[in-house]
C-alpha positions as CSV (number, residue, x, y, z in Angstrom):
1,M,58.2,-71.4,-59.5
2,S,61.0,-73.7,-60.7
3,T,63.0,-73.5,-63.9
4,T,63.6,-76.6,-66.0
5,T,65.4,-77.4,-69.2
6,A,62.5,-79.5,-70.3
7,H,59.9,-78.1,-72.6
8,P,56.6,-77.1,-71.0
9,A,54.3,-80.2,-70.7
10,A,56.9,-82.5,-72.2
11,L,55.5,-85.4,-70.2
12,P,52.2,-86.2,-68.6
13,P,51.9,-84.8,-65.1
14,A,52.0,-87.3,-62.3
15,G,48.5,-88.4,-61.2
16,T,46.5,-87.1,-64.2
17,G,47.4,-89.4,-67.1
18,F,46.8,-86.7,-69.6
19,R,48.3,-83.4,-70.8
20,V,46.8,-80.2,-72.2
21,Y,47.9,-77.5,-74.5
22,H,46.6,-74.3,-76.0
23,P,46.7,-73.9,-79.8
24,A,48.4,-70.5,-80.0
25,L,51.9,-69.3,-80.6
26,P,54.0,-68.0,-77.7
27,E,54.0,-64.3,-77.0
28,V,57.4,-62.8,-78.0
29,C,59.2,-59.9,-76.3
30,P,59.7,-57.2,-79.0
31,R,63.1,-56.2,-77.7
32,D,64.4,-59.7,-77.0
33,P,62.7,-62.2,-79.3
34,A,64.3,-65.1,-77.5
35,R,62.1,-64.4,-74.5
36,M,58.6,-65.8,-74.8
37,A,55.5,-66.6,-72.8
38,L,52.8,-69.1,-73.4
39,A,50.0,-71.2,-71.8
40,A,51.0,-74.8,-71.3
41,D,50.3,-77.9,-69.1
42,A,50.6,-77.9,-65.3
43,D,49.1,-80.9,-63.6
44,G,46.3,-81.3,-66.1
45,R,45.3,-77.6,-66.3
46,C,46.6,-74.7,-68.4
47,E,49.0,-72.3,-66.7
48,I,51.4,-69.6,-67.9
49,F,55.1,-70.4,-68.6
50,T,58.1,-68.4,-69.8
51,W,60.3,-69.9,-72.5
52,N,63.8,-68.8,-73.3
53,A,64.6,-69.9,-76.9
54,A,68.4,-69.2,-76.4
55,T,68.7,-71.6,-73.5
56,G,65.8,-73.9,-74.0
57,T,64.5,-73.4,-70.4
58,A,61.0,-72.9,-69.2
59,R,59.6,-71.4,-65.9
60,Q,56.1,-71.8,-64.6
61,V,54.7,-68.4,-63.7
62,T,51.1,-69.0,-62.5
63,D,49.5,-71.7,-60.3
64,S,45.7,-71.4,-60.2
65,P,43.3,-74.2,-59.1
66,H,41.1,-73.2,-62.1
67,G,43.9,-72.7,-64.6
68,T,45.2,-69.6,-66.5
69,L,45.0,-69.0,-70.2
70,H,45.5,-65.3,-71.2
71,C,49.0,-64.0,-71.2
72,A,51.2,-61.3,-72.9
73,L,54.8,-60.2,-72.9
74,D,55.7,-56.5,-73.3
75,A,58.9,-54.8,-74.6
76,D,60.4,-54.7,-71.1
77,A,60.0,-58.4,-70.8
78,R,57.2,-58.2,-68.2
79,V,55.0,-61.3,-68.3
80,W,51.3,-60.4,-68.0
81,W,48.5,-62.8,-67.2
82,F,44.8,-62.6,-66.4
83,A,44.0,-64.2,-63.1
84,E,40.3,-65.2,-63.1
85,D,37.8,-67.2,-61.1
86,R,35.6,-69.9,-62.4
87,S,33.0,-67.4,-63.6
88,G,35.7,-65.6,-65.7
89,L,36.0,-62.5,-63.6
90,G,39.5,-61.4,-62.7
91,L,42.4,-58.9,-63.0
92,W,45.6,-58.5,-64.9
93,Y,49.0,-59.0,-63.1
94,F,52.6,-58.9,-64.2
95,Q,56.0,-60.2,-63.2
96,D,59.5,-59.8,-64.5
97,F,60.6,-62.5,-67.0
98,E,63.1,-63.9,-64.6
99,G,60.6,-64.0,-61.7
100,G,60.2,-62.0,-58.6
101,A,57.2,-60.3,-57.0
102,R,53.8,-60.3,-58.7
103,H,52.3,-56.8,-59.3
104,P,48.7,-55.8,-60.2
105,G,48.6,-54.4,-63.8
106,L,46.8,-51.3,-62.4
107,T,45.7,-50.7,-58.9
108,G,42.2,-49.7,-57.8
109,L,40.3,-51.8,-60.4
110,P,37.3,-54.0,-59.8
111,S,37.3,-57.6,-61.1
112,G,35.9,-57.9,-64.6
113,L,36.0,-59.8,-67.9
114,P,39.1,-59.6,-70.1
115,H,38.3,-57.2,-73.0
116,G,41.8,-56.3,-74.0
117,L,45.3,-55.3,-72.9
118,A,47.9,-53.0,-74.6
119,V,51.2,-51.4,-73.5
120,S,52.6,-48.5,-75.5
121,D,56.3,-47.8,-76.2
122,A,56.0,-44.9,-73.8
123,G,55.0,-47.4,-71.0
124,T,51.3,-46.6,-70.8
125,V,49.2,-49.6,-70.1
126,A,45.5,-49.8,-71.3
127,I,43.2,-52.4,-69.8
128,G,39.7,-53.1,-71.0
129,L,37.4,-54.8,-68.5
130,G,33.8,-56.0,-69.1
131,D,31.0,-56.3,-66.6
132,G,28.5,-58.3,-68.7
133,R,26.8,-55.1,-70.0
134,G,29.7,-53.2,-71.6
135,M,33.3,-52.3,-71.2
136,T,35.4,-49.7,-69.3
137,V,39.0,-48.8,-70.4
138,H,41.5,-47.8,-67.8
139,L,45.0,-46.2,-68.3
140,G,48.1,-45.9,-66.1
141,R,51.7,-46.9,-65.6
142,P,52.3,-50.6,-65.0
143,G,51.6,-51.2,-61.3
144,G,50.3,-47.7,-60.8
145,P,46.8,-46.3,-60.1
146,A,44.2,-46.7,-62.8
147,R,42.4,-43.8,-64.5
148,R,39.1,-44.5,-66.2
149,V,38.9,-43.0,-69.7
150,W,36.1,-44.7,-71.5
151,T,32.9,-46.6,-70.8
152,V,30.6,-48.0,-73.4
153,D,27.5,-50.2,-73.3
154,G,27.1,-53.3,-75.4
155,Q,29.7,-55.3,-77.4
156,A,33.1,-53.6,-77.1
157,L,36.8,-54.5,-77.0
158,L,40.1,-52.7,-76.6
159,A,41.9,-53.3,-79.9
160,G,45.1,-51.4,-79.2
161,I,47.1,-48.4,-78.1
162,S,49.3,-46.3,-80.4
163,P,53.1,-46.5,-79.8
164,S,53.1,-43.0,-78.4
165,G,50.4,-44.0,-76.0
166,G,48.1,-41.1,-77.1
167,L,45.4,-43.0,-79.0
168,L,43.2,-45.9,-78.4
169,A,41.4,-48.2,-80.8
170,L,38.1,-49.6,-79.6
171,S,36.0,-52.2,-81.4
172,G,32.2,-52.6,-81.4
173,A,30.1,-55.0,-83.4
174,A,31.7,-55.2,-86.8
175,G,28.6,-54.2,-88.7
176,S,27.4,-51.4,-86.4
177,D,27.7,-47.6,-86.6
178,R,30.6,-47.8,-84.1
179,A,32.5,-50.7,-85.6
180,V,35.7,-48.9,-84.7
181,T,36.2,-45.9,-82.4
182,L,39.5,-43.9,-82.3
183,A,39.7,-42.1,-78.9
184,T,42.4,-40.0,-77.2
185,C,43.7,-41.0,-73.9
186,S,41.6,-38.2,-72.3
187,G,38.5,-39.9,-73.6
188,A,37.7,-37.6,-76.6
189,V,36.5,-39.2,-79.8
190,L,38.8,-38.5,-82.7
191,D,37.0,-40.6,-85.3
192,Q,34.3,-43.3,-85.5
193,L,34.1,-45.8,-88.3
194,S,30.8,-47.4,-89.4
195,G,30.5,-51.0,-90.5
196,H,27.1,-50.4,-92.2
197,H,28.7,-50.4,-95.7
198,G,31.1,-53.3,-95.0
199,R,31.9,-54.8,-91.7
200,L,35.1,-53.6,-90.1
201,W,37.6,-55.3,-87.7
202,A,40.5,-53.4,-86.1
203,L,43.7,-55.5,-85.8
204,G,46.1,-53.1,-84.1
205,F,48.4,-50.1,-84.6
206,A,51.7,-50.2,-86.6
207,P,54.7,-50.6,-84.2
208,S,56.6,-47.8,-85.9
209,P,56.8,-44.6,-83.7
210,A,57.2,-42.5,-86.9
211,G,53.5,-42.2,-87.4
212,T,50.1,-43.5,-86.2
213,E,48.5,-46.1,-88.4
214,L,45.8,-48.6,-87.6
215,L,45.4,-51.9,-89.5
216,L,41.9,-53.2,-90.3
217,V,40.1,-55.8,-92.3
218,Q,37.0,-54.7,-94.3
219,E,34.3,-56.9,-95.6
220,H,33.0,-56.1,-99.1
221,H,30.1,-57.6,-101.0
222,D,32.0,-60.7,-102.1
223,C,35.4,-60.4,-100.5
224,Y,37.6,-59.2,-97.6
225,G,40.4,-56.6,-97.9
226,L,43.0,-54.8,-95.9
227,A,42.4,-51.2,-94.9
228,T,44.3,-48.6,-92.9
229,W,43.4,-45.5,-90.9
230,R,45.6,-42.5,-90.1
231,P,44.7,-39.3,-88.2
232,G,43.6,-36.7,-90.7
233,S,43.3,-39.1,-93.6
234,G,40.6,-41.4,-92.2
235,L,39.9,-44.9,-93.5
236,L,41.8,-46.0,-96.6
237,P,40.8,-49.3,-98.2
238,Q,43.7,-51.1,-99.8
239,D,41.7,-52.1,-102.8
240,W,44.6,-53.9,-104.5
241,C,44.8,-56.4,-101.5
242,R,41.5,-58.3,-101.5
243,F,40.7,-62.0,-100.9
244,D,37.7,-64.1,-101.6
245,T,37.5,-65.6,-98.1
246,E,38.3,-64.5,-94.6
247,I,41.7,-63.1,-93.6
248,T,43.4,-61.8,-90.6
249,A,46.7,-59.9,-90.5
250,R,49.6,-58.7,-88.2
251,W,52.2,-55.9,-88.7
252,Y,55.8,-56.8,-89.3
253,P,58.1,-55.2,-86.6
254,T,59.4,-52.6,-89.1
255,G,58.2,-51.0,-92.3
256,R,54.7,-50.8,-93.7
257,R,54.4,-54.6,-94.2
258,V,51.8,-57.0,-92.8
259,L,51.6,-60.8,-92.6
260,I,48.2,-62.0,-93.9
261,R,46.7,-65.4,-93.0
262,Q,43.8,-66.6,-95.2
263,D,41.5,-69.5,-94.4
264,R,39.9,-70.9,-97.6
265,H,38.0,-74.1,-98.0
266,G,39.3,-75.6,-94.7
267,R,43.0,-74.8,-95.3
268,S,45.3,-71.8,-94.7
269,T,47.9,-69.8,-96.6
270,L,50.3,-67.0,-95.7
271,A,51.3,-63.9,-97.7
272,A,53.3,-60.8,-96.9
273,A,51.8,-57.5,-98.1
274,D,54.0,-54.4,-98.7
275,L,51.6,-51.4,-98.4
276,D,54.1,-49.0,-100.0
277,R,55.0,-51.1,-103.0
278,R,51.4,-52.6,-103.2
279,T,52.8,-56.1,-103.6
280,L,51.7,-59.4,-102.2
281,T,54.3,-62.2,-101.8
282,P,53.4,-65.8,-100.7
283,V,55.1,-67.1,-97.6
284,P,55.7,-70.8,-97.9
285,S,54.0,-73.2,-95.5
286,P,53.0,-76.9,-95.6
287,P,49.5,-77.9,-96.9
288,G,47.0,-78.0,-94.1
289,T,45.8,-75.4,-91.5
290,L,47.7,-72.6,-89.8
291,L,46.1,-72.0,-86.4
292,D,48.3,-69.0,-85.7
293,A,51.0,-67.0,-87.5
294,A,53.2,-64.1,-86.4
295,P,56.0,-62.1,-88.1
296,H,59.2,-61.3,-86.2
297,P,62.4,-59.3,-86.9
298,G,64.5,-60.3,-89.9
299,D,61.4,-61.6,-91.9
300,E,61.2,-64.6,-89.5
301,V,57.7,-66.0,-89.2
302,H,56.4,-68.3,-86.5
303,Y,53.4,-70.4,-87.3
304,L,51.3,-73.2,-85.8
305,W,50.6,-75.9,-88.4
306,T,48.4,-79.0,-88.4
307,D,46.4,-81.2,-90.6
308,T,43.7,-83.8,-89.9
309,A,46.2,-86.5,-89.3
310,T,48.8,-84.5,-87.4
311,P,48.6,-82.7,-84.1
312,P,49.7,-79.1,-84.1
313,R,53.4,-78.3,-84.5
314,M,55.1,-74.9,-83.9
315,R,57.4,-73.9,-86.7
316,S,59.9,-71.0,-87.3
317,T,61.1,-70.1,-90.8
318,A,64.4,-69.1,-89.2
319,G,64.8,-72.2,-87.1
320,T,64.2,-70.6,-83.7
321,R,63.8,-73.2,-81.0
322,L,60.1,-73.0,-80.0
323,P,58.5,-75.0,-77.2
324,E,56.9,-78.3,-78.0
325,L,53.2,-78.8,-77.6
326,A,52.0,-81.8,-75.5
327,T,50.4,-83.7,-78.4
328,L,50.3,-87.3,-79.6
329,P,53.5,-88.2,-81.5
330,A,51.7,-90.5,-83.9
331,P,49.3,-89.5,-86.7
332,T,45.6,-89.9,-86.3
333,P,44.4,-93.4,-87.4
334,G,42.2,-93.9,-90.4
335,R,41.7,-92.4,-93.8
336,H,40.8,-88.7,-94.4
337,R,39.1,-87.3,-97.5
338,E,36.8,-84.4,-98.5
339,L,33.7,-84.3,-100.6
340,W,31.3,-81.6,-101.9
341,T,27.5,-82.0,-101.8
342,P,25.3,-79.9,-104.2
343,G,23.2,-77.3,-102.4
344,P,20.8,-74.4,-103.2
345,D,23.5,-71.8,-102.6
346,G,26.5,-73.8,-103.8
347,P,28.2,-77.0,-102.8
348,V,28.6,-77.9,-99.2
349,H,32.1,-78.9,-98.1
350,T,32.6,-82.0,-95.8
351,L,35.7,-83.4,-94.2
352,L,35.2,-87.1,-93.8
353,S,37.4,-89.4,-91.6
354,T,36.9,-93.2,-91.6
355,P,38.5,-96.0,-89.7
356,D,40.6,-98.5,-91.7
357,P,38.0,-100.6,-93.6
358,V,36.8,-104.0,-92.3
359,T,35.5,-106.3,-95.0
360,G,31.7,-106.4,-95.2
361,R,30.9,-103.7,-92.7
362,R,30.3,-100.0,-92.7
363,P,31.1,-98.1,-89.5
364,P,28.6,-96.0,-87.6
365,L,28.8,-92.4,-88.5
366,V,29.0,-89.3,-86.3
367,F,28.4,-85.8,-87.5
368,L,30.8,-83.7,-85.5
369,V,29.1,-80.3,-85.8
370,H,31.3,-77.2,-85.4
371,G,30.3,-74.2,-83.3
372,G,30.5,-70.4,-83.9
373,P,28.6,-70.0,-86.1
374,A,31.4,-67.7,-87.4
375,D,33.9,-70.6,-87.5
376,H,34.5,-73.7,-89.7
377,D,36.0,-77.1,-89.6
378,R,39.5,-77.3,-91.0
379,D,42.0,-79.8,-92.3
380,A,43.3,-79.8,-88.7
381,Y,43.8,-82.2,-85.9
382,D,40.8,-82.7,-83.7
383,P,41.0,-85.0,-80.6
384,E,37.3,-85.9,-80.9
385,V,37.9,-87.1,-84.5
386,H,40.9,-89.1,-83.2
387,S,38.9,-90.7,-80.4
388,L,36.0,-91.6,-82.7
389,V,38.0,-93.0,-85.6
390,A,40.2,-95.0,-83.2
391,S,37.0,-96.4,-81.8
392,G,35.7,-97.5,-85.2
393,F,33.4,-94.6,-86.0
394,A,33.4,-92.6,-89.2
395,V,33.3,-88.8,-88.7
396,A,31.7,-86.1,-90.9
397,R,32.6,-82.5,-90.3
398,V,30.4,-80.2,-92.4
399,N,31.0,-76.6,-93.2
400,Y,27.3,-75.7,-93.5
401,R,26.1,-72.3,-94.7
402,G,27.0,-69.6,-92.3
403,S,30.6,-71.0,-91.8
404,T,33.7,-68.9,-92.4
405,G,36.2,-69.8,-95.0
406,Y,33.9,-69.7,-98.0
407,G,33.3,-66.0,-98.5
408,P,30.9,-63.3,-97.3
409,R,27.9,-64.6,-99.1
410,W,28.3,-68.1,-97.7
411,R,28.8,-66.7,-94.2
412,A,25.6,-64.7,-94.5
413,A,23.5,-67.7,-95.7
414,Y,20.4,-68.1,-93.5
415,G,17.7,-68.3,-96.2
416,A,15.7,-71.0,-94.5
417,G,16.0,-69.4,-91.0
418,V,18.6,-69.4,-88.3
419,G,19.7,-72.9,-87.6
420,L,17.2,-74.4,-89.9
421,T,19.4,-73.5,-92.9
422,Q,22.3,-75.3,-91.3
423,V,20.3,-78.4,-90.4
424,A,19.2,-78.6,-94.0
425,D,22.8,-78.8,-95.0
426,L,23.5,-81.6,-92.5
427,V,20.5,-83.5,-93.9
428,A,21.7,-83.0,-97.5
429,V,25.2,-84.3,-96.6
430,R,23.7,-87.3,-94.8
431,A,21.7,-88.2,-97.9
432,D,24.8,-87.8,-100.0
433,L,26.9,-90.1,-97.8
434,L,24.1,-92.7,-98.0
435,R,24.0,-92.4,-101.8
436,R,27.8,-92.9,-102.0
437,G,27.6,-96.0,-99.7
438,L,29.7,-94.3,-97.0
439,A,27.1,-94.6,-94.2
440,R,24.3,-96.7,-92.8
441,A,20.9,-95.2,-92.3
442,D,20.4,-96.9,-89.0
443,A,23.7,-95.8,-87.3
444,I,24.1,-92.0,-87.6
445,G,24.6,-89.7,-84.7
446,L,25.2,-86.0,-84.0
447,W,27.7,-84.4,-81.6
448,G,28.2,-80.7,-81.2
449,T,29.5,-78.1,-78.7
450,S,28.1,-74.6,-78.2
451,W,26.5,-73.5,-81.4
452,G,27.2,-77.0,-82.7
453,G,25.3,-78.3,-79.7
454,Y,22.4,-76.0,-80.7
455,L,22.4,-77.4,-84.2
456,T,22.5,-80.9,-82.8
457,L,19.3,-80.3,-80.7
458,L,17.6,-78.5,-83.6
459,A,18.3,-81.4,-86.0
460,L,17.1,-84.0,-83.5
461,G,13.8,-82.1,-83.0
462,T,13.1,-81.0,-86.6
463,R,14.2,-84.2,-88.4
464,P,13.8,-86.8,-85.7
465,D,13.6,-89.8,-88.1
466,L,17.2,-89.3,-89.4
467,W,19.3,-89.8,-86.3
468,Q,20.0,-92.6,-83.9
469,A,21.8,-90.6,-81.1
470,G,22.9,-87.1,-80.2
471,V,25.3,-85.4,-77.9
472,A,24.9,-81.7,-77.2
473,V,27.6,-80.0,-75.1
474,K,27.0,-76.6,-73.6
475,P,24.3,-75.8,-76.2
476,V,21.8,-73.0,-76.9
477,A,18.5,-74.7,-76.2
478,D,16.1,-71.7,-76.0
479,C,17.1,-68.9,-78.3
480,A,15.0,-66.2,-76.6
481,A,16.1,-67.1,-73.1
482,A,19.8,-67.3,-74.2
483,Y,19.5,-63.8,-75.6
484,R,18.1,-62.4,-72.4
485,T,20.8,-63.9,-70.2
486,G,23.8,-64.1,-72.5
487,T,26.7,-61.7,-73.1
488,P,26.5,-58.4,-75.0
489,A,28.5,-59.8,-78.0
490,L,26.1,-62.8,-78.3
491,R,23.0,-60.5,-78.0
492,A,24.5,-58.4,-80.9
493,L,25.0,-61.6,-82.9
494,D,21.4,-62.7,-82.3
495,E,20.0,-59.4,-83.3
496,R,22.0,-59.5,-86.6
497,L,21.0,-63.1,-87.4
498,F,17.3,-62.9,-86.4
499,G,16.9,-59.3,-87.5
500,G,15.9,-58.0,-84.1
501,T,15.3,-58.8,-80.5
502,P,13.0,-61.6,-79.2
503,E,10.4,-58.8,-78.4
504,A,10.6,-57.5,-82.0
505,V,10.5,-60.8,-83.9
506,P,9.4,-63.5,-81.4
507,E,8.2,-65.9,-84.1
508,R,11.7,-66.1,-85.6
509,Y,13.3,-66.9,-82.3
510,A,10.6,-69.5,-81.5
511,R,10.9,-71.1,-85.0
512,S,14.7,-71.6,-84.6
513,S,14.6,-72.7,-81.0
514,P,15.3,-76.3,-80.0
515,L,12.8,-75.9,-77.1
516,H,10.0,-75.5,-79.7
517,Y,10.7,-79.1,-81.0
518,A,11.7,-80.8,-77.7
519,A,8.6,-83.0,-77.8
520,E,9.5,-84.4,-81.2
521,V,13.0,-85.8,-80.2
522,R,13.1,-89.5,-80.8
523,A,16.8,-90.4,-80.7
524,P,18.6,-91.0,-77.3
525,L,20.2,-87.7,-76.3
526,L,23.0,-86.7,-73.9
527,V,23.0,-83.0,-72.9
528,V,26.1,-81.7,-71.1
529,A,25.8,-78.2,-69.5
530,A,27.9,-75.9,-67.4
531,T,26.7,-74.3,-64.2
532,L,28.8,-71.1,-64.7
533,D,28.2,-70.8,-68.5
534,A,27.7,-67.1,-69.5
535,K,27.5,-67.8,-73.3
536,C,25.0,-70.7,-73.2
537,P,23.4,-70.1,-69.7
538,P,22.3,-73.0,-67.6
539,G,18.7,-71.8,-67.1
540,Q,17.7,-72.2,-70.7
541,V,19.3,-75.7,-70.7
542,R,17.2,-76.7,-67.6
543,S,14.0,-75.5,-69.4
544,Y,14.9,-77.7,-72.3
545,L,15.6,-80.8,-70.1
546,S,12.3,-80.2,-68.4
547,A,10.5,-80.2,-71.7
548,L,12.2,-83.5,-72.6
549,R,11.0,-85.0,-69.4
550,Q,7.5,-83.8,-69.9
551,A,7.5,-85.4,-73.4
552,G,8.9,-88.7,-72.2
553,A,12.0,-88.3,-74.5
554,A,14.9,-90.6,-73.7
555,H,17.8,-88.5,-72.5
556,E,20.6,-88.2,-70.1
557,S,22.1,-85.0,-68.6
558,M,25.6,-84.2,-67.2
559,W,26.5,-81.0,-65.4
560,V,30.1,-79.6,-65.0
561,E,31.1,-76.9,-62.6
562,T,32.8,-74.6,-65.1
563,G,32.1,-71.8,-67.4
564,H,31.7,-72.1,-71.2
565,D,35.5,-72.5,-71.6
566,G,37.3,-74.4,-69.0
567,Y,41.1,-74.3,-68.5
568,T,41.4,-77.6,-66.6
569,G,41.5,-81.0,-68.3
570,A,39.5,-83.1,-65.8
571,H,36.1,-81.7,-66.8
572,H,36.8,-82.1,-70.5
573,V,38.1,-85.6,-70.0
574,A,34.9,-86.6,-68.1
575,V,32.7,-85.1,-70.9
576,L,34.6,-86.9,-73.7
577,R,34.5,-90.2,-71.8
578,R,30.8,-89.9,-71.2
579,A,30.1,-88.9,-74.8
580,M,32.1,-91.7,-76.3
581,G,30.4,-94.3,-74.1
582,F,27.0,-92.9,-75.0
583,L,27.6,-93.0,-78.7
584,D,29.0,-96.5,-78.5
585,Q,26.0,-97.7,-76.6
586,H,23.4,-96.2,-79.0
587,L,25.1,-96.4,-82.4
588,R,26.5,-99.9,-81.9
589,R,23.6,-101.1,-79.6
590,A,25.9,-102.7,-77.1
591,P,26.9,-100.9,-73.9
592,A,30.6,-100.8,-73.0
593,P,32.6,-98.6,-70.7
594,P,35.1,-96.4,-72.5
595,R,38.8,-97.1,-72.0
596,P,41.6,-94.6,-72.6
597,T,44.4,-95.2,-75.1
598,E,48.0,-95.7,-73.9
599,P,49.0,-93.1,-73.0
600,P,45.8,-91.0,-73.1
601,V,46.7,-87.5,-74.2
602,P,44.3,-84.6,-74.5
603,S,44.7,-81.6,-76.7
604,W,43.3,-78.1,-76.8
605,T,40.8,-77.7,-79.4
606,G,39.1,-75.6,-78.8
607,S,29.4,-67.4,-95.5
608,L,24.3,-67.4,-98.4
609,G,26.3,-68.0,-101.5
610,A,28.5,-70.4,-103.3
611,P,32.2,-70.9,-102.7
612,A,34.5,-68.4,-104.4
613,R,35.0,-70.9,-107.2
614,P,33.3,-74.1,-108.3
615,A,33.7,-77.0,-105.9
616,P,37.0,-78.9,-106.3
617,P,36.7,-82.6,-106.9
618,D,36.4,-85.0,-104.0
619,R,39.9,-86.1,-102.9
620,E,41.8,-87.8,-100.2
621,I,43.6,-85.6,-97.7
622,R,47.3,-86.5,-97.4
623,S,49.3,-85.5,-94.4
624,A,52.4,-83.3,-95.0
625,T,55.5,-84.3,-93.2
626,G,57.0,-82.9,-91.9
627,R,65.0,-51.2,-77.2
628,R,65.5,-49.6,-80.6
629,G,62.6,-50.3,-83.0
630,A,60.7,-52.3,-80.4
631,A,57.0,-52.7,-81.0
632,A,54.2,-51.8,-78.7
633,M,52.6,-54.9,-77.1
634,Q,48.9,-55.2,-77.9
635,K,46.8,-58.1,-76.7
636,D,43.2,-58.2,-77.9
637,I,42.0,-60.9,-75.6
638,I,38.8,-61.3,-77.5
639,H,40.2,-61.7,-81.0
640,N,38.1,-59.3,-83.1
641,D,38.8,-60.4,-86.6
642,P,37.0,-62.4,-89.3
643,L,38.8,-65.6,-88.6
644,A,37.9,-65.7,-85.0
645,G,34.3,-64.6,-85.3
646,D,32.5,-61.7,-83.8
647,E,31.2,-63.3,-80.7
648,E,33.9,-65.8,-79.5
649,N,37.2,-65.8,-77.9
650,R,39.8,-68.0,-79.4
651,R,38.1,-70.6,-77.4
652,P,40.1,-73.4,-75.8
653,G,38.7,-76.8,-75.3
654,I,40.5,-79.8,-73.9
655,G,39.9,-83.3,-75.1
656,I,41.4,-86.7,-74.4
657,T,41.9,-89.5,-76.9
658,V,39.4,-92.2,-75.6
659,T,38.6,-95.4,-77.5
660,V,35.8,-97.9,-77.0
661,P,36.1,-101.5,-78.2
662,F,35.3,-102.5,-81.7
663,R,32.2,-104.7,-82.0
664,N,32.8,-106.6,-85.2
665,A,30.5,-109.5,-84.4
666,E,27.7,-107.4,-83.1
667,D,27.9,-104.5,-85.6
668,N,26.4,-106.5,-88.5
669,E,23.2,-104.6,-89.4
670,E,23.5,-103.4,-93.0
671,D,21.2,-101.5,-95.3
């Protein structure tokens, strides 16, 4: 692959008209922090690049027809990547930073799903591979033969390897009796930590070779706190370091210090915690959202910042030259504000974006429903919001009960039933927007992906009189069928949410399943599904579409030849174009083909209780301008922490900014 002085994806690739990027910081070599690796654009798909901050040069490492997303960089400057097929199965490979031959991470391995990668200071590589039923961990020297040391059924991830290479950290479901397992490299269990009295997430071993210490986050009744584990001492909660909403953390390269990122009410803050001195020091960052943050030598911090009006920007507190993301240079159009709607378990937070006002008309409104459910909408750039607002739609993003960012009680709020509780919040916000004169009752639609697509289908079926259109992308449509054919992590999530399996509590699954209400759907509906989707399998979507046909419900369907998370832009562009045209047709009642902006640029997109404090007043959101001591490399490919959610990868999603014409003369129906 060639070397260039341009930043990765600095210009749209010839022939595509769009660019992609992945909202994550580059991986940094512990022994040479100027050397980095990241996923960036290559002809409209995501591929792995190296980046040399000292020279400002990039080199493309991978070239796959289906794209490549997962990468890492170890202390010896080996670039690692996971080469997978369209179904997500693959193997780890590595190459020297400057190029050369490609080597298998370990030899003799079958293809599998990426469940973790770690390389110790001693040069031992640990690879976790899933098979859809569980995970197997293999050890060896880079490029050498693999030795199987651990196999476990159900949800499981490799969370890290100690600097000496003698101890593995393995994560299960955060609330299970094996939330975290500490095992030797011979496969013997040293300790097993239960999450029954507070869910646990393992975040990685301290890089210091002086001792073995694992960092964790522990959920308490009404907060989240740091915890550590040491051999012989066991789990030690850091009770002085607690937060009212979700956190994640990373070790600094030296000392017993960690960088903490907190998500609270749709925004992020950073703090440095000194575990020896028991002090917490804020790390300055602009108002908005931090999608990623990482500490580096000399107290330098890299972070990925955004707000609703501004696409993500990489920043360094020390001024290190970081690669540029292929994002729009201009702010998102329109006005952005937030509001709080009273609810039975506390106020519901909504981020509202509206086009610049036109005298005498209110725009059609689209509820853009987030997935997860262990996720939340943020004061962060979203290409779908950009596309909708630029096309004259208002957009409401609701952090319904069950969302992260509002504390453990809010995250656990399912009092009216799975999905039904969240639909009730969408309905309440709809009514609030109408009371405030911010929406029209005859022009309101829903658009969601994954679990957001599930809520879209459920809302259309349970409250059919409230919506004029819906778009459900890669949704759960039949809860019981999705359980039986989904992944171990999602089955564990369903059992926790529903209180058992479909065989144990069939009535709960049926009551919360969109399939149960398919005959009640009245609004025009577009369903987009993926033929290789392991998280929201295609079979249960086909059953739902069949039920719509039998009921005579007006609907369209679109199938894409991808898994749940695609790494190429073309499929996402096609979905966004189709969705925009569909909403334009049914919410403005005048068909028109979508047309891209100039230039069209996509971007990677992608808890019962009240907030931790009374709801803030509604306000406008304003954009901010603006070898020695080397650490072991650990890459938990499925991010097992409270900010990422138990069941999801840090999921990429590509969008494109697409606009449809304004219809001032035709859009004149008012309440």
